[in-house]
C-alpha positions in Angstrom: -22.8 -3.8 0.8 -23.9 -1.8 -2.1 -23.9 1.7 -3.7 -21.0 4.0 -3.4 -19.0 1.9 -0.9 -19.2 -1.1 -3.1 -18.1 0.9 -6.1 -15.1 2.3 -4.2 -14.0 -1.2 -3.1 -14.2 -2.5 -6.7 -12.2 0.5 -7.9 -9.5 -0.1 -5.3 -9.2 -3.7 -6.4 -8.7 -2.6 -10.0 -5.9 -0.1 -9.3 -2.7 -0.7 -11.1 0.2 -1.9 -8.9 2.9 0.7 -8.1 6.1 -0.3 -9.9 9.3 -0.1 -7.7 10.9 2.0 -10.5 8.1 4.6 -10.5 9.5 8.0 -9.5 7.0 8.2 -6.6 8.0 4.7 -5.4 11.7 5.8 -5.5 11.0 9.0 -3.7 9.6 7.1 -0.7 12.0 4.1 -1.1 9.0 1.7 -1.7 9.8 -2.0 -1.8 7.3 -4.9 -2.5 8.8 -7.1 0.2 9.5 -5.4 3.6 11.5 -8.5 4.7 14.2 -7.5 2.3 14.7 -4.1 4.0 16.4 -3.8 7.4 14.9 -0.3 7.9 11.3 -1.8 7.8 12.0 -3.6 11.2 8.9 -5.8 10.7 6.6 -3.1 9.5 4.7 -3.5 6.3 2.1 -1.6 4.3 -0.6 -3.8 5.8 0.2 -2.5 9.3 0.6 1.1 8.2 -2.0 3.7 9.0 -1.8 5.1 5.4 -2.7 1.7 3.9 -6.4 1.3 2.9 -6.4 -2.2 1.6 -8.9 -4.8 3.0 -7.7 -7.0 5.8 -6.0 -10.0 4.4 -5.7 -8.5 0.9 -2.5 -8.9 -1.1 -2.5 -5.3 -2.3 -4.5 -2.1 -1.8 -4.6 1.6 -2.0 -2.3 3.9 0.0 -3.1 7.4 1.0 0.2 8.8 -0.3 0.3 6.9 -3.6 -2.6 8.2 -5.6 -4.2 6.1 -8.3 -2.0 3.0 -7.7 -2.1 0.0 -5.3 0.8 -1.1 -3.1 1.7 -4.6 -1.9 0.4 -5.4 1.6 3.8 -7.0 2.2 5.6 -3.9 1.0 7.1 -0.9 2.9 8.2 2.6 2.3 9.8 5.3 4.4 6.4 7.1 5.0 5.3 4.1 7.1 3.2 5.3 10.1 1.9 3.3 13.0 -1.8 2.5 13.3 -3.5 4.3 16.1 
């Protein structure tokens, strides 16, 4: 893989991690560990259609959280099923 796609993947890996006390995180009730939230019901960022992290990654970008990465094991109330 090379070119623009490679650059985008590198940029995604370098995104700062979203802090749970960030106003955006609070607005969507983001948590870093979905197992600690009953509302998640087994759903995580990794199995959300808005998550753009690589398969098996610990964290990655999210379509609603611009400029920051979220934990793959995390969850927020914007979770949407993958189609």
